[in-house]
N, C-alpha and C positions, 0 to 999 in steps of 0.2 A: 533677563531671560528671553531666549529666542522664541520665535513663533512656533518652531517645531517642539521645543521643550514645553511651552504652554499647552500645546495640543496633546502631548503625551501625558502631562499632568491631569488635564481635563478628562482624558480617557480613563486614567487610573481611578480618578475620583468617581466617575460614572460607574466604573466596574465595581468599586467598593460599595456604592449605594445600591447597585443592583443586587450584589451579593447579600447585603444587609436585608433587602426586601425579601429575598428568597429564603433566608434562614430564620427570619423573625417568626416566632411561633404565632399561630392564629388560634383564637378561641371561637368555637362554633356554637351555634344554638343547639342544645341537646335535644330539642324537639319534644320534651316531655309534657308540656302544657298545651292543651287544645281548647279551642273555642268553637262551638258549633251553634247554629241557630235555625229555628223553623217557626212557621206561623200556624195559628189555629185554623186559618182558611187560606187557600191559595187563590180564591176568587171572592169578590164582593160584588154586590149589585151596583150597577151603574146609575148615574143621574140622582144619587142621594148620598148623604153622609153615611159612613159605616163605622164599625168597630171591629177590631181584630186583636187577638192575643199573639204576642211574640215570646218565644221561649229561648233563653240563652243557656247553654250548657258548658260548664267549665270543668275540665278533667285533668288530672295529673297522673302520669304513668309511673312505672316502677324504674328504679335506677340503682346502680351501685354507688352509694354515697360514701364520702370520706367522713372524718370526724366532724360533728357539727361545730359551728362557731360557739364561743363562750356566750353565756347569757348575761344580760343586764335586767334582772328580774326584781319586781316588787310584789310581795305578798301582802294583801290587805284583808283583815279578818274582822268580822262582826263579833264583838264580845259584849253586846248589850244584854239587858236583863232577860229578853226573850230567848236567849241562848242557854239559859240556866238548865242544869241537869245533864242528860246525855249529850246534847248538841255541843256544849262547850268542851266537854272531854274529847269528843270526836274532832272538833276543830283544832284542839291542841295537838292531838296525835297526827292529824293530817299535815299540820304545819311542820312538825318535827320530821315526818316522813319525807317531805319534799326537801328539807334542808339536808338530810342525810344522803339523799340520792344525787345532789349536785356535785359537779366536778370542782377541783381545787381552783380552777381559773374562772369559775362562774362568779358573777357579782350578784348579791341579793340583799334586800332589805325586808324587814317585817314591821308592818304597821297594824295596830288594832284600833277599833273605834267603838265607843260606848257613848256616855254623855259628852266625852271629850275624845280627842285623838291623841294616841301615844305612839311614837316610833320606838318599838322595842329593840330593833337592830337597825342602825344606820347602814346605808349601802356599803358593803365591803366584799372583798373576794373571800370565798370560803377558805382558801388556803391561809389567809391572814387572820381569820376569826378564831376566837376561843369558842369552838362549837359547843363544848359541854356546858359552858357558862350560859350561852344563848339558849340551849335546850332547857336548862334549869329555869331561866326567866320565863320561858313559854309555859312550863309546867305550873308556874305560879299565877298564871292568868286566870281571873275569875269573871263570871258574867255579872254585869251590873249596869245600871243606868239606862238611858234612852239610846237612840241610834243616830249618831252623827256621821252618817255615811258620806256626806259631801266632804267633811273634814278629812276623813280617812282616805277617800279617793284622791283628794287634792295632795295630801302628804305623799301618797304612793307615786302619783304623777311627778311630783317634784323630785323624788328620789331617783326615778328613772332618767328624767330630763337632765338632771345635774351631772349624771355619769355617762351620758351618751358619748360613744367614741367612734361610731361609724363602722365598727367591726363586730361588736357583740350584738346579739339578738335582743331587742328591747321588748319587754313583756310586763304586763300587770295581770295577776291572778287575784280575783276578788271572790270572797266567800261570805254570804250573808243570808239571814233568814227573816229579817225584820223590815218593816216599812220605815223609810228614813224620816227623820224629824222634818226636814225641808228638802223636797226633791228638786227645787228650782234650778240649782246649779249643776245637777248631776249629768244631764244630757249635754249641756255645754262643755263639761269636762271631758265627756266621751268624744265630743267633736274635736277638742284640743288634742286628745290622744290620736285621733285619726290624722290630724294635720302634722303630727310628729311621727306618724306611722308607728304607734305603740298599740298593738292589739291588746284588748282586755278579754281574758277568759273569765266569764261571770258564772258562778256556781250558786244556784239557789237551793238552800237546804230546807227540807220539810215542806209544810203547806202554808205557813203563815209568813208570806213574803210577797213583795210586789213583783210578780212574775213579768208583767209588761215592762217595768222599768229595768229589771235585770237584763231582759232580752234586748231592750233598746241600747243599753250600755255596750253589749257585745256587738250588736249589729252596726251601730254607728261607728264604733272604733275599728271595725274589721276583725273582731275576735270571734269567740265561740261562746255559746250559752248552753248550760246543762242544768237540768232540774233533778234534784236528788231527794227522794222521799225517805230513803234509808240512809241515815248519817254514816253508817259504816262504809258506804261506798265512796265517801269523799276523798279519802287518802288514795284510793284507786284512780279516781278521776285526776287528781294531781299528778300521779305517776303517768297516766295516759297522756296528759298534756305535755310533759317533758319528753316522753317518747315520741310524740308527734313532732316536736321541735327537732328531734334527731333525724326525722324523715322529711324535713322541709325541702322542697324542690323549687319553690317560688316564694319570694317575699314581697310584701306590701303591694299586692295586686289591686288594681283599680279598674272597674268596668265603666267605660265611657259610652254613653248612649246619645245618639244624635238623630232625632226624628226627621223625616223627609219634609218636603214642602207641603204645608197645609196639614201636616200630621201633628197630633198632640198626644203626650203621655197623660193618661188618666190616673194611673197608679202603677206602682210596683206591687204586684199581688202579694199579700201577706206581710207587707212592710208599711210603715208610716213614712212614706217618701213623697214629697210634693211633686206633682207633675207639671205639665205645661208644654209649650212649643219649643222651648230652648233645650240645650243639651243638659244631660244629667250624669252625675258621677256617683258610682256606688262603691263603697269600700268593701273589698272582698277579703283583704288580709293575706295571710300566708296559706300556701297550699302544700299539703303533705302528700307523699307517694300514695297513689290509689284513691285520693280524695276526689269526690264529685260534688259540684254545686250547681243548682238550677235556679234561674231567675226568670220569672214570668212577668211580662209587662203588658198592661192593657192600654191600647191606643185608639184614638178616633181618627178617621180618614176623611178627606174632603170628597165632595161629589165630583165624579169624573164621567166622561162619555164612555159608551160601550167600547170595550177593547183597549182602553187606555191603561197605561202602566202607572201604578202608584208606588213611589219610592217610600217605603215604610220606615226603614231604620238602618242606620249604620251603627255597628258596635265595635269597640276597640278595647281589648284587654291589655293593660300595661303592667308589667311586673319586673322585679329584679331576679335574675337567675341565681339560684343557690346551689347549682350543681357544678358548672364549669366556670363560674364567676364571669359569665359572658356579658354582664352589665344589664342595661335596660332592654327588655325584649317586648315584642308586641304580637298580638294575634287580632285579626279583624274578621268581621262577618257582615254581610249585607243581606237585607230582606226586602223583597218587593213582591207585588202581586198585580193581577190584571182584573179589570172589571168585566162584568157580563150582564146581559139582560135577562138571563134565565136563573130563576131561584133554584132550580134543580141542580145547576152546575155549582152554585155556592154550597149547597148541602153535600154534594159529592166530593167537594174539595176539603171538607172539614177534617181536621186532624184531631181525632178523639183523644189521643194521648196528651196533647197540649192542654185541652180543656179539662181533662181529669186532673192534671197536675195543678192547674189553677184552683180547682175545687179543693184539692188537698191543702194547698197553701192557705187558702181562706179559712178552712176548718182549723188548721194549726194556729192561725192568728186568733180566731175566736176562742179556742181552748186556752 
């Protein structure tokens, strides 16, 4: 091949590559998820250690969404003796209601727990299941025995993990009204769910249940928690959860918090989250259209001279886009403040809204 021919071939190849770059479709960030941050004070007193609140707000906007991905769902239901009477009937009806509303390509399993754990329906796609036979089996469920919640939770987790395919939305929905026989392994199981990005929707039924534990399961796994005093509302909550999945704009969101030099996290207000000077990761889970989440963090700051800047906090929200399939997206926010020698300036810089929100979260935790 002559030098001229080689040059012409090279130019053709370059032209082809340029053309490919120009016509290749690009996926852009839809911009629906926002992260904003503000402090409880914009000024702190100099020459002494201080304390400040930081509020992180996460919001999801509205969008025209296509059809949601199929589900990889595990239902786990408490059928222990404390569910006897109306609660077990309502639990049966709620379970049947969600099975009827799933699509043919959704995968689902049903696990019950009492003194032992039983998998009533092994994970299968609705289109391949004998739905009427499954519904008949659920109708035959009775309330009996003690509360092997850990066994039921583990079985539901196994059902989801075994059938993960990277396409379906992985979920566990747990319904319970009793205190578990042994709570030791339940929070670690929720942590395993978080590591596999399997949010757990925990629904506490009635008044006789461990509200703190159910809330922890949802919080740690990145899911949602609801308390239902009226058992008739359970089926509606199941429906709401599936509808929320239809409106998901961000999946598996994680909020990463990094305190600045000399700054330490005392607590995430309203949560049982250990603090310290190192970084912190909070499981946020999925975000649906119009959903808003607020996190308030209490931090201590080091002594600085008058007029010095204190780098309080870096925040990073990492999530998977569920609208245009743009992949992993990020939002960041930075918070800093200045020191002053005047107590009046500190008071003037106080953000009452942040402090009120912290009080609300503390009250919710106490309740």
